[in-house]
C-alpha positions in Angstrom: 6.5 160.9 -180.7 9.8 162.8 -181.1 12.7 163.0 -178.6 12.6 166.3 -176.6 16.3 166.6 -177.1 16.8 165.9 -180.8 14.8 164.9 -183.9 15.0 161.1 -183.3 12.0 159.0 -182.5 11.4 158.7 -178.8 11.1 155.3 -177.2 9.9 156.4 -173.8 8.2 159.3 -172.0 9.5 160.1 -168.5 6.5 161.6 -166.8 8.2 163.4 -163.9 10.6 165.2 -166.3 7.9 165.9 -168.8 10.2 164.7 -171.6 10.4 162.2 -174.4 13.6 160.3 -175.0 15.2 158.6 -177.9 17.5 155.6 -177.3 20.7 157.6 -176.8 19.2 160.4 -174.7 17.3 157.9 -172.6 20.6 156.1 -171.8 22.1 159.4 -170.7 19.1 160.0 -168.5 19.2 156.6 -167.0 22.8 156.6 -166.2 22.4 160.1 -164.8 20.0 158.7 -162.2 22.5 156.1 -161.3 25.3 158.7 -161.1 23.1 160.7 -158.7 23.4 157.9 -156.2 27.1 157.3 -156.7 28.1 161.0 -156.4 25.7 162.1 -153.6 27.0 159.3 -151.3 30.6 159.4 -152.8 30.6 155.7 -153.7 34.0 154.5 -154.7 35.9 151.2 -154.5 35.0 147.5 -154.9 31.3 146.8 -155.4 29.8 143.3 -155.3 26.6 143.2 -157.2 24.0 140.6 -156.1 23.1 139.1 -159.4 19.9 136.9 -159.7 20.0 136.9 -163.4 16.7 139.0 -163.6 16.2 142.2 -165.3 16.9 144.6 -162.5 20.1 143.0 -161.2 21.4 142.5 -164.8 20.7 146.2 -165.4 22.5 147.1 -162.2 25.6 145.3 -163.3 25.6 146.8 -166.8 24.9 150.4 -165.6 27.8 150.3 -163.0 30.3 149.3 -165.6 30.0 152.8 -167.1 31.7 154.4 -164.0 35.4 154.4 -163.4 34.9 155.2 -159.7 33.8 151.7 -158.9 35.3 148.2 -159.5 32.4 145.9 -160.3 32.2 142.2 -159.7 29.1 140.1 -159.2 28.0 137.2 -157.2 25.1 134.7 -157.6 23.4 132.7 -154.8 22.1 129.4 -156.0 19.2 128.8 -153.7 18.3 125.4 -154.9 14.8 126.1 -156.2 14.7 123.2 -158.7 15.0 124.2 -162.4 14.5 127.9 -161.6 17.8 128.2 -159.8 19.7 126.3 -162.4 18.4 128.5 -165.2 19.0 131.7 -163.3 22.6 130.7 -162.5 23.2 130.0 -166.2 21.8 133.3 -167.2 23.9 135.0 -164.6 27.0 133.5 -166.1 26.0 134.7 -169.7 25.4 138.2 -168.3 28.8 138.4 -166.7 30.6 137.0 -169.7 29.0 139.5 -171.9 29.8 142.5 -169.5 33.3 141.2 -168.8 32.5 141.1 -165.1 33.8 138.4 -162.7 31.1 136.2 -161.3 31.4 134.4 -157.8 29.0 131.6 -157.2 27.6 130.7 -153.8 25.7 127.3 -153.5 23.5 127.4 -150.5 23.1 123.6 -150.2 26.7 122.9 -150.9 27.9 125.3 -148.3 25.2 124.9 -145.6 23.6 121.6 -146.3 20.1 122.8 -147.0 18.4 124.6 -149.9 15.5 127.0 -150.0 13.0 124.4 -151.3 13.7 122.2 -148.3 13.8 125.0 -145.7 10.5 126.7 -146.8 8.7 123.4 -146.3 9.8 123.4 -142.7 9.7 127.1 -141.8 6.5 128.8 -140.7 5.7 132.1 -142.5 5.9 133.1 -146.1 8.7 131.7 -148.3 9.7 135.2 -149.5 10.5 136.2 -146.0 12.7 133.3 -145.3 14.4 133.6 -148.7 15.0 137.3 -148.1 16.6 136.5 -144.7 19.0 134.0 -146.3 20.0 136.2 -149.2 20.7 139.3 -147.1 22.8 137.3 -144.8 24.9 135.7 -147.6 25.2 139.0 -149.5 26.7 140.7 -146.4 28.9 137.7 -145.5 30.3 137.3 -149.0 31.1 141.0 -149.2 32.7 141.2 -145.8 34.8 138.0 -146.2 36.1 139.0 -149.7 37.0 142.7 -148.9 34.3 144.5 -150.8 33.5 148.0 -149.9 29.8 147.8 -151.0 27.0 145.3 -151.8 24.9 146.6 -154.6 21.4 145.2 -155.3 18.9 145.9 -158.2 16.1 147.3 -156.1 14.5 150.2 -158.0 12.0 152.9 -157.1 9.0 150.7 -157.7 10.4 148.0 -155.4 11.2 150.3 -152.7 7.9 152.2 -152.6 5.7 149.1 -153.0 7.6 147.3 -150.3 7.3 150.2 -147.9 3.6 150.5 -148.4 3.3 146.8 -147.8 5.1 147.2 -144.5 2.9 150.1 -143.5 -0.2 148.0 -144.3 1.2 145.5 -141.8 2.2 148.0 -139.1 5.8 147.1 -139.6 7.9 150.2 -139.1 11.4 148.8 -138.5 12.2 148.8 -142.3 12.0 152.6 -142.3 15.6 152.3 -141.2 17.6 151.7 -144.4 15.2 153.1 -146.9 17.7 155.5 -148.4 19.8 154.5 -151.5 22.8 153.8 -149.3 23.0 152.0 -145.9 26.3 152.8 -144.2 28.7 150.1 -143.0 28.9 149.1 -139.3 32.4 147.6 -139.0 31.9 146.7 -135.4 29.1 144.3 -136.5 30.8 143.0 -139.7 28.2 144.8 -141.7 29.2 146.0 -145.2 27.7 149.1 -146.8 24.7 148.4 -149.1 23.8 150.6 -152.2 20.8 150.6 -154.5 22.1 152.3 -157.7 18.7 152.0 -159.5 16.9 153.8 -156.6 15.6 156.6 -158.7 14.3 154.7 -161.7 11.0 152.8 -162.0 10.4 149.3 -162.9 9.2 150.1 -166.4 12.2 152.4 -167.0 14.6 149.6 -166.1 12.8 147.4 -168.6 13.2 149.9 -171.4 16.8 150.4 -170.6 17.5 146.7 -170.6 15.6 146.1 -173.8 17.3 149.0 -175.7 20.8 148.2 -174.5 20.8 144.6 -175.4 21.0 143.4 -171.8 20.2 139.7 -171.4 18.2 138.7 -168.4 16.2 135.8 -166.9 12.5 136.3 -167.3 10.8 133.6 -165.3 9.1 134.4 -162.0 10.2 132.6 -158.9 7.7 129.7 -158.2 7.8 130.5 -154.5 6.8 134.2 -154.9 3.4 133.7 -156.5 0.6 135.8 -155.0 3.0 138.4 -153.5 1.0 141.4 -152.2 3.6 143.8 -153.4 2.8 143.0 -157.0 -0.7 144.4 -156.5 0.7 147.5 -154.8 3.1 148.1 -157.6 0.3 148.1 -160.2 -1.7 150.6 -158.0 1.4 152.9 -157.5 2.2 152.8 -161.2 -1.3 153.7 -162.1 -1.1 156.6 -159.6 2.3 157.7 -161.0 0.8 157.8 -164.6 -1.9 160.2 -163.4 0.2 162.1 -161.1 3.9 162.1 -162.3 6.5 162.4 -159.5 4.3 160.5 -157.0 6.8 157.7 -156.6 9.7 160.0 -156.3 7.9 162.1 -153.8 7.0 159.1 -151.7 10.7 158.2 -151.6 11.7 161.6 -150.6 9.0 161.7 -147.9 10.1 158.2 -146.6 13.7 159.3 -146.4 12.7 162.3 -144.4 10.8 160.2 -142.0 13.8 157.8 -141.6 16.0 160.9 -140.9 13.7 161.8 -138.0 13.5 158.4 -136.5 15.6 157.6 -133.5 18.2 155.0 -134.2 20.6 153.3 -132.0 23.3 150.6 -132.6 22.4 149.3 -129.1 19.7 147.3 -130.9 22.5 145.4 -132.8 24.8 142.7 -131.5 26.8 140.0 -133.1 25.5 136.4 -133.4 26.9 134.0 -130.9 27.4 131.4 -133.5 28.5 133.2 -136.7 29.6 136.6 -135.5 27.4 138.5 -138.0 24.8 141.2 -137.1 21.6 140.3 -135.3 19.1 141.7 -132.8 19.0 138.5 -130.9 21.6 136.1 -129.4 21.6 133.9 -132.4 20.7 135.3 -135.8 17.8 134.1 -137.8 20.0 132.7 -140.6 21.7 130.3 -138.1 18.3 129.4 -136.7 17.0 128.7 -140.1 20.0 126.7 -141.2 20.1 125.0 -137.8 23.8 125.9 -137.3 
């Protein structure tokens, strides 16, 4: 298979473009998708990347270092999930050292007295939901307290679409707010802007980029996430996208248009009586989980 732009051997075919890319031209394509997010929403300033040590967050860190318009630092949340958390922390340190990016470390148990392993044994509901609440809270609080303009996450196109379909299957429509690549800040509620630089690239495309650009990453699956329904949805969506290229991108565009037409109001938000960060109730779920 030959690259569509030169005579080099291609390493990937990007279906929606109908093109094959060699290593160099694929890197240009990939960074152009990241650039699309940065330029459309005029992203500039200090960006704190939430780094788990996995493929997508590691790729997010590396890709942002190619743009002078942003000043990139990373932070890692040690959730206290036994050996898994220790190994992911070590890999995050290695990633940042190689990319010459500052890493900030947040230890959940050290700071709040409890870790995710303990919390999930006590909390009703699924572990991923509880963990997600904790991570979103700490991401925003860290960025706000340390003067960052944005929090960046490694969520890619596959993540966004599979998650949205899962919410639709459970008649959960609230997450249609915030589906676009950028969620604007709400200073009144101490909420920092969030960005998803990898929004327009699929999971498999992130994999190829990481592997061909010598990006180290942590490969183990979280022991608490086994059996996640979004994994099955991802496989179905990827199969569909193989047969009908552009399907995932068109789903994203459709969901964004739905979000644009939804009525939104900041009246639904307030600040937590205990910590002062955004919530829809008197006391935010994080404070309830941590028993603050």
